[in-house]
C-alpha positions in Angstrom: 80.1 -86.3 14.8 78.0 -86.8 11.7 75.1 -84.4 11.6 71.6 -85.8 11.2 69.8 -84.9 7.9 67.0 -82.4 8.1 63.8 -81.7 6.2 64.6 -79.2 3.5 61.1 -79.1 2.2 59.8 -77.9 5.5 62.6 -75.4 5.8 61.7 -74.0 2.4 58.0 -73.8 3.4 58.8 -71.9 6.5 61.1 -69.4 4.8 58.9 -68.8 1.8 55.8 -68.2 3.9 55.2 -64.5 4.6 54.9 -63.0 8.0 56.0 -59.4 8.8 56.1 -58.1 12.4 52.7 -58.1 14.0 51.2 -60.2 11.2 52.9 -63.6 11.6 49.6 -65.6 11.2 50.6 -67.7 8.2 53.9 -68.8 9.9 52.1 -69.2 13.2 49.7 -71.8 11.6 52.7 -73.9 10.5 54.3 -73.7 13.9 51.1 -74.7 15.8 50.5 -77.6 13.5 54.1 -78.8 14.0 53.9 -78.4 17.8 50.6 -80.3 18.0 52.5 -83.4 16.8 55.5 -83.1 19.1 54.8 -81.4 22.4 52.4 -81.9 25.4 50.5 -78.6 25.1 50.4 -75.5 22.8 49.1 -72.0 23.5 49.1 -68.7 21.8 48.7 -65.2 23.4 47.3 -61.8 22.5 50.4 -60.7 20.7 50.6 -63.9 18.6 53.5 -65.7 20.3 53.2 -69.5 20.3 54.5 -71.6 23.2 54.8 -75.4 22.8 55.6 -77.1 26.1 57.3 -80.4 26.8 56.6 -81.3 30.5 59.6 -82.5 32.5 59.9 -84.2 35.8 60.8 -81.1 37.8 59.5 -77.6 38.3 62.6 -76.2 36.6 61.9 -74.7 33.2 63.9 -73.6 30.2 62.6 -71.3 27.5 63.9 -71.7 23.9 63.0 -68.8 21.6 63.2 -68.2 17.9 61.2 -65.4 16.1 58.6 -65.9 13.4 58.6 -62.4 11.9 60.6 -61.3 8.9 61.4 -57.7 7.8 58.9 -56.3 5.3 56.7 -53.3 4.6 53.3 -51.8 5.1 51.6 -49.8 2.4 51.5 -46.2 3.5 50.2 -44.4 0.3 48.9 -44.9 -3.2 50.5 -42.6 -5.8 49.1 -41.7 -9.2 46.1 -40.1 -11.0 43.0 -41.2 -12.7 44.6 -41.1 -16.2 47.7 -43.1 -15.5 49.2 -46.1 -13.7 49.3 -46.3 -9.9 52.2 -47.0 -7.6 52.5 -48.1 -4.0 54.6 -46.2 -1.4 56.0 -48.2 1.6 56.7 -47.9 5.3 59.4 -50.2 6.6 58.8 -52.9 9.1 62.3 -53.7 10.4 65.7 -52.7 9.2 66.2 -52.4 5.5 69.2 -51.3 3.4 67.3 -49.5 0.6 70.2 -49.9 -1.8 69.2 -53.6 -2.3 65.5 -53.0 -3.0 65.6 -51.9 -6.6 64.7 -54.5 -9.2 63.2 -56.8 -6.6 59.9 -58.7 -6.9 57.4 -58.3 -4.0 54.0 -59.5 -2.9 51.3 -57.2 -1.6 49.0 -59.0 0.8 45.5 -57.6 0.4 42.1 -58.5 1.9 41.2 -60.0 -1.5 44.4 -62.0 -1.9 48.0 -61.7 -2.8 49.0 -59.3 -5.6 52.5 -59.5 -7.3 54.5 -56.3 -7.9 58.0 -55.1 -8.7 60.2 -52.4 -7.2 61.4 -51.0 -10.5 64.8 -49.5 -11.3 65.2 -46.9 -14.1 67.9 -47.7 -16.7 71.3 -46.5 -15.4 72.0 -44.5 -18.6 68.9 -42.4 -18.1 70.0 -41.2 -14.6 71.6 -37.9 -13.9 74.9 -37.7 -12.0 72.9 -36.5 -8.9 70.5 -39.5 -9.1 73.4 -41.9 -9.5 75.2 -40.6 -6.4 72.2 -40.3 -4.1 71.9 -42.9 -1.3 68.4 -44.3 -1.6 66.0 -44.4 1.3 62.9 -46.6 1.7 60.8 -43.5 1.2 62.2 -43.4 -2.4 61.0 -46.8 -3.2 57.7 -47.5 -5.0 56.0 -50.7 -6.1 54.6 -51.1 -9.6 51.8 -53.6 -9.8 51.0 -52.9 -13.5 47.5 -51.5 -12.9 45.8 -48.2 -13.6 45.5 -46.0 -10.5 41.7 -46.5 -10.2 42.0 -50.3 -10.3 44.9 -50.1 -7.8 42.7 -48.1 -5.4 40.2 -50.9 -5.6 42.7 -53.6 -4.9 45.2 -52.1 -2.4 44.7 -50.1 0.7 47.0 -48.3 3.2 47.9 -50.9 5.9 48.3 -53.8 3.5 51.5 -55.8 4.0 54.3 -56.3 1.6 57.0 -59.0 1.5 59.8 -60.0 -0.8 59.0 -62.6 -3.4 61.8 -65.2 -3.3 62.2 -69.0 -3.4 64.5 -71.0 -1.1 67.2 -73.0 -2.9 70.2 -75.2 -2.2 73.2 -73.5 -3.7 76.3 -75.6 -3.3 76.7 -76.3 0.4 74.4 -73.5 1.4 70.7 -72.7 1.7 69.7 -69.3 0.3 66.5 -67.3 0.2 64.5 -64.7 2.1 63.6 -64.8 5.8 66.3 -67.2 6.9 66.4 -64.5 9.6 64.9 -66.1 11.6 63.0 -69.0 10.0 66.1 -71.1 9.8 66.4 -70.9 13.6 62.7 -71.4 14.0 63.2 -74.6 11.9 66.0 -75.7 14.2 63.9 -75.2 17.3 61.0 -77.1 15.8 63.3 -79.9 14.7 64.8 -80.1 18.3 61.3 -80.3 19.7 60.5 -83.1 17.3 63.6 -85.1 18.5 63.4 -84.6 22.2 61.6 -87.2 24.4 60.9 -87.0 28.1 63.3 -84.2 29.2 64.2 -83.9 32.8 63.1 -80.3 33.0 60.1 -78.5 31.4 60.9 -76.9 28.1 58.9 -74.1 26.6 59.6 -73.7 22.9 58.7 -70.1 22.1 58.0 -68.9 18.6 58.0 -65.2 19.1 56.6 -62.2 17.3 57.8 -58.7 16.5 61.5 -59.3 17.1 62.5 -57.2 14.1 60.9 -54.1 15.6 62.3 -54.3 19.2 62.2 -57.9 20.7 58.6 -57.2 21.7 57.3 -60.7 21.8 60.2 -62.1 23.8 59.8 -59.3 26.4 56.2 -60.2 26.9 57.0 -64.0 27.1 59.8 -63.4 29.6 57.1 -62.3 32.0 54.4 -64.8 31.0 56.6 -67.9 30.8 59.0 -66.8 33.6 61.6 -69.5 32.9 64.6 -70.4 35.1 66.9 -70.3 32.0 66.4 -69.0 28.5 68.2 -69.9 25.3 67.5 -67.9 22.1 68.2 -68.9 18.5 68.9 -66.4 15.8 71.1 -65.9 12.8 74.3 -63.9 13.1 76.6 -62.1 10.8 79.0 -64.0 8.6 81.0 -61.5 6.6 83.4 -64.2 5.4 83.3 -62.8 1.9 85.8 -60.7 -0.2 86.1 -57.1 1.1 86.1 -57.9 4.8 89.1 -58.2 7.1 89.3 -61.4 9.2 88.4 -59.4 12.4 85.2 -58.1 10.8 83.8 -61.5 9.8 82.2 -62.4 13.2 81.6 -66.0 12.1 82.5 -68.3 9.3 80.2 -70.5 7.3 80.9 -74.2 7.7 82.7 -73.8 11.1 79.6 -74.9 13.1 76.9 -73.4 15.4 77.9 -70.1 16.9 77.8 -69.8 20.7 77.0 -66.2 21.5 79.1 -64.3 24.0 77.6 -60.9 23.2 75.7 -58.8 20.7 74.5 -55.2 20.8 71.7 -56.0 23.2 73.1 -58.6 25.5 76.1 -60.2 27.2 75.2 -63.8 27.8 75.7 -65.5 31.1 79.3 -66.9 31.1 78.3 -70.1 32.8 75.7 -70.7 30.2 77.9 -70.2 27.2 80.7 -72.2 28.7 78.3 -75.1 29.3 77.1 -74.8 25.7 80.7 -75.1 24.6 81.3 -78.1 26.9 78.2 -79.9 25.6 79.4 -79.2 22.0 82.9 -80.5 22.8 81.6 -83.7 24.6 79.3 -84.5 21.7 81.8 -83.7 18.9 79.5 -80.9 17.5 81.3 -78.2 15.5 80.9 -74.8 17.3 82.5 -71.4 17.1 82.3 -68.3 19.3 80.2 -65.3 18.3 81.1 -61.8 19.4 78.7 -59.5 17.5 79.4 -55.7 17.8 75.8 -54.6 17.0 72.3 -55.9 16.6 69.9 -57.4 19.1 68.2 -60.7 19.6 65.4 -62.3 21.7 68.2 -63.2 24.2 68.0 -59.7 25.6 64.2 -59.9 25.6 64.3 -62.7 28.2 67.3 -61.5 30.3 65.5 -58.7 32.2 61.8 -59.1 31.5 60.9 -60.7 34.9 63.9 -60.1 37.1 67.4 -61.2 36.2 67.6 -64.5 34.3 70.5 -66.5 33.0 70.5 -66.5 29.2 72.5 -68.0 26.4 72.1 -68.1 22.6 73.0 -70.3 19.7 73.3 -68.6 16.3 73.5 -69.8 12.7 76.2 -68.0 10.7 74.4 -66.3 7.8 75.7 -64.2 4.9 73.9 -61.2 3.4 71.5 -60.6 6.3 68.4 -58.5 5.8 68.4 -59.1 2.0 66.3 -61.5 -0.1 69.3 -63.8 -0.7 70.5 -64.7 2.8 72.7 -67.7 2.9 73.6 -70.3 5.5 75.7 -73.5 5.4 73.7 -76.8 5.7 76.3 -78.2 8.2 75.9 -75.2 10.5 72.1 -75.7 10.5 72.5 -79.3 11.4 75.1 -78.5 14.1 72.7 -76.0 15.6 70.0 -78.6 15.8 72.4 -81.1 17.3 73.7 -78.7 19.9 70.3 -77.5 21.0 69.1 -81.1 21.3 72.2 -82.1 23.3 72.0 -79.1 25.6 68.4 -79.6 26.4 68.7 -83.3 26.9 71.5 -82.8 29.4 69.8 -80.0 31.4 68.6 -81.4 34.7 67.9 -78.2 36.6 70.9 -78.7 38.9 73.4 -76.4 37.2 74.1 -73.2 39.1 74.1 -70.3 36.7 74.4 -67.6 39.5 77.4 -65.4 39.1 
């Protein structure tokens, strides 16, 4: 099946826009604007979740979830003195590998506007053996904004937010940039909402918050939306690069959308993931199985939040997760959109997912 083209410019806008856990407002504005064009009603809640609803002909409802937040930082302390330059110390929002942070550009989001900065890295030939061998922590990282300490104090405050500064690019057959986790799946959900017309069942498209710090938005929406079925969209590991054995790769770029069987937070409903596979087979959509040893997704947020719910998940295989250079294959993105659209179009509320 030939995959439909998708809007790369909108994908780039979503991924390059900043939105750390609890402060997803810039991304939320894009989502609301998109929903207003393509769904029957839109609402937000006290946490910042967005729900765009397509009304069906039955009371049966399906929730589709993708999270808006990206991993980032909060300013915890300003370091320096009145006679020298100032530096910014950080507190992590989400799971970072501090080894990849050195020599990165960042943006500090202040009340007076965005301020560029760099996480510097001393020249390697000036480091001691002990410094070379030390495994860095986020606490060791400081941001240099090139300002004297007194001016830094006037511009930056504890609690200001920090995100990576990165553009989204086409690289060969892949898309690469920051925050593909999970904006590329948010994009897929919004694209499916744009394509769907007059579904048999009511569909709640849920753009969730605070996934990176504990699936918090999805847990709340599981109660508020209370769907009969939930399908989450998230990226998943693709260690299909040199240095990994075949059994450690989880998924492979270019092999299609990944149908989740499990991750560290959830075991999906067998009837749901088997129907996802059947839909893919019938429509000729490339798909692969995902068995992820660790890590959690919004799938788990919906499974138990308002009694037992049947849940499934579609993932986009992604290399270099939780770095500023995440990478996904364009065909896998298209396959994910196609599979989600086909599954929702064929859902009539008559499938029995009881085990």
